[in-house]
Structure formats: structure tokens, C-alpha cells
N, C-alpha and C positions, 0 to 999 in steps of 0.2 A: 458433478462434484459435490460433495456433502460439507457444510459448515455447522460447527456447533459452537456457538458463543454463550459462555457460561458468565452470568451477568448479574447484577442486583438490578439492573433497570433494563429489562427486555423489550418495555414497550417501546423506550427510546431506540435501541437497536433496529427491532423490527419498522418501525416507524420510517427511518432512515434508508433501509434496504429494500423496503417493498415499491421502490418507486422506479422510474426511468428504466435505464438498460438491465440494471441488475433485477427489478422486479419483474420485466418482460421475460428474462431469461428462466426464472423460478417457475413464472405462469407456464412456459413452455417445457418447462422439466428439465432443463439443461443443468440447472443448478438448484441446491437446497439448502436454505438457512433456517438453522433453527435456533432461538434465543433459549436459554436454560436458565431458570430462576434460581441463583443460588438459594436464595433464602427458602425455598419450597421446602430445602435440607437441615433448617435449623432444626435447635431439638430443644426448644423451650417454647413456653406459650406465648411468649411476644415475638416469637420469630424473628429475634436478632441475631445477627452473624457477627458480633464486632464484641470487642473488649478490649480493658486497658491492655498495655504492654508491660510486661516483667521489665523491670530496670526502670521504669518511670518514663517519661515523655511526652510531648504533646500528642493529642489524637488519638483516635482509637485504631485496633488492628482488626483484619477480618479472619476470624478462628479458623482453625484447621480442619474440623471435624465436618463442617458444612460443605467447605469447598472440596472435600474428598469425598464427600457421599455423592454430591451433585456429579462429580468426575465418575464414578462407579456406575452412578443411571447412564450416564453419556457411553461409556466404554461397553455396557451391555447392548448397547444399539448399535456399535460397531460391526463391520461387516468382511474388515480386511486386515484385521490382527491388532497390535497393538498401535494406539492411534498417537501421531505426533501432539504435541501440545505444547502452543504457544503461549508464554506469559507476557502480556504488554507491560513493559518496565522501562524506564530511563536507562537502567542498568545493562540494556541488551545492545545487540548489535543492530546498528543504524539500519533500518529499513530502506530497501533499494529497488531497481528492476530487476537486478538478477534474482533477488532474492523472493519478489513476485513469481518468477519464473520457476525458480525451484521448489515453493510452495504450491504451484499450479500442477505438478506432476502428481500430487497427492489425491487420492482418491476421498479421504476424508482429513479433515483438519479440525481441531479442537483448537479455540481461542479463550483465553482466560484473562477477564477483565478485573484488575484489582480495585480498590476504593479505599477511603479513610487514608490512613497513614500505609496499607501495605496488606500484604498478606503472611500469615504466620510462615516462617522459613521452613518448619518440618514438612509443611504439605508440598511446597513447592519442590523440596528435596526429592519428594515422592513421586511426583506426577509430569513436572515440568520437562520437556526435551528443548526446548528452544526459548531464550530470551530476544525480546525484541525492541525495539525503539522506534519511534518515528522522529527523534530529534530531542536535541538537548535544550528541552523545557518541560517544566512539570504541568499535568492536567488534574483535574479532580477524579479522573478514573480513566479506566481503558478502552471504555465503549466508542469514544471517538476514533483512537487508533484502530481499533479492530474492525470499524465499519470502513474505514481508509483503506486496511490490508486487503478486506473482502473485494472492496470495488476495484483494486490494482490487481488481484489474483484472478479474481473470476472473469475479467476482459480477457484473459488469455486463455481461458477454457473454450475448444472449439465450438462454435457457433452460437457463443454468446452477442460478438459483436455483429452487425449484418454483414458487414465485409471483413473478412477473418483477416485479409492482406493487410489491413489498416492497423493491426497491432504489431506488424513486422517492422513498421518505418516510422515509428514515433520516437518522441524525444527519449533519449538515454539508451535505446535501443544498441547501438554501438558506441555508447560514450558521445553519443553527439546531440545538441539539442536539434528540436525539429524546424524546419526550413519554414519562411513567412508562406501563408497561402493566402489567396483571393479568391473572390466569388463574383457574381454580378450586382450592382452594374459595373461595367469594364472602366468607367470614370465616375469618381464617388469624392464630393468635397476639393474639384479640382485635383485630385490625385489618380494615376492612371495606373492599370493592371499592369505590370512588366512585360515588356514586348515579346520575351520570348516563352512565357505561358500563353501567347496567342498564335504562336507560331506554327503549332501541330507538329512540331520535330521532337519527337519521345525522347531521343537520345539529349539531345541538347537541352531538353526540358530537367531530364535527371541528372546532368550535368551540373546545370544551375543551381539547381536544388542542393545537391552535395557542396557546393561550394558556398552556398547561403549557411547551410548547417555548420560547417568548417568555423564561417566569418561568426555566428549566432555564437557559437559555443566560446570561441575564443575572445569575444567581447564580454559575455555574459558569467560564464563558467569554466573559466580557463583549467581549473583543475582536473575537468574531465579528460582533457586531452592527453594527459598521462596514460591513460588505458586505451583511447581509441587507434586504432589502425588508421592511420594516414599515411598517403604516400608523400614523397619527398617534396612535390609543389603545392600539396595541400600545408605541409609542416610551414613551409615559408610563409604561404598566406596567413598561416594562424599566427606565425609569428609579427609579420608585419601588421597585423590587427591589434595585437596586444603592445607592441611598440607605440602605435598612431594612439591606443588609449591612455597609454602611459604620459605621452606628450601632453595629451588633452589636459591632463591633469594638473601639469606645471604650472 
């Protein structure tokens, strides 16, 4: 999969994404990540890409032309037709696991990072296909959200994780949080690993893990349960956990 990140701070983006699992996947040729500097497409001697907004207001606005020319340069490199262009903006849909799965099906993806007070609306209308937010808060630019999206999407690409099965059983995959996990030693600070995990009975272990996921979700993110496919017994378990949590608050 190929990621193109249009940004004013390519070093920031590549410095973060060239490490750990993503960096190793790039080294193996499983992923390609290219940060394209919008400033390279400025049309003045100072290489500035911003100007005051019409109508007044605080701050500066990224101009349409440098962004557009940067996009056209990236578009020429695309091999699979008209690209999907994601603009990182608080006005977009909130990024989630199902969205990561959707984007992971793309062969190529462009992420556009805004800065200052945003980008001239006209170029957004011209090139952007998706508006995506990582939450209801404001950052100084789209670089951190873009890096988060690349990380979440890339790990779903076959071969990126050492164990491809691990991507199938993580938090939010079935709208349930991940169950608690333990490693050696068997006893740490007088706390023991749950006995069921030492039993060697795989069916019972999976049953316990599923119950723990339901319990953890009901306790920490009950909003997710509306979309989770629960059995009647699991729904009763979740309701009892939420009732107990409410009682403890009183």
C-alpha cells in the first residue's frame, strides 16, 4: 500500500513513521510512505504558502494553488486511477476501526495536512474526497492525525504485523474492548495470572477472554455495546456490570 502525505512538515511525519513496525514494513516493501512538501510548490520567492483570509479574522490561511500543484504532482505518480484524498479536519467523520479497515482496501491513499487556520475552501472542493477527524479537539496541524491514521491502516495490510491473526482480535474489532492479557512471571507483586490461562484448555480460555471483553467494554465503553453482536447471556452479563458500576457511583 502506498501513502502520500501532503504536508508543510515532511521531516516530522517521516521521523515518526520510519520507526517500529511501520518502518520495518516499509523496509520490507510491504508499505510505501512519502511525505510531499507543499512548500515546494509555492509560487513566490519566499516560498510562503499562506495569506490573510478574505473577510478578516485571526490567523493565516493556506492558499489554494500550492496545495493544488502539490496534489497534481502526486496524482501523476498514482497507478490506480483517481486517488482518494483525505483531509484531516475537525469537521470530518470521526476516525474509527471500521474506517481504518475501509481505507486499508485502497492501493494508494493521499492524506492532506492542514495548518494555520486551514486551507482555502476552493481547493478542498476540487480535490478532497473524504473529511476525517480524530476527535473533538483542535491541533496545530494535521500531521499527528495523519500519522495516527497511517499507523492504524497500515497494520491491517497483510504481512505488516508479525502475526496476521493479531489484527483480527483487538479492541474495537467486534465493538468490544480487548480482554486483559498476562505474561511471565506467573506471580508478580503477589498478583497471580488467572488460573484459566494456565489450564491449556483452549475452548475455556477463549470463553473466558470473550467474557472479559464484554465485562471490560461494559465497564469502560458501554456505548460500543449498541453495535456489538452479543448473545443473550452476554447481554445480561453486560447489564449487570453496568448496574454494578452505577451502584458504586452512588
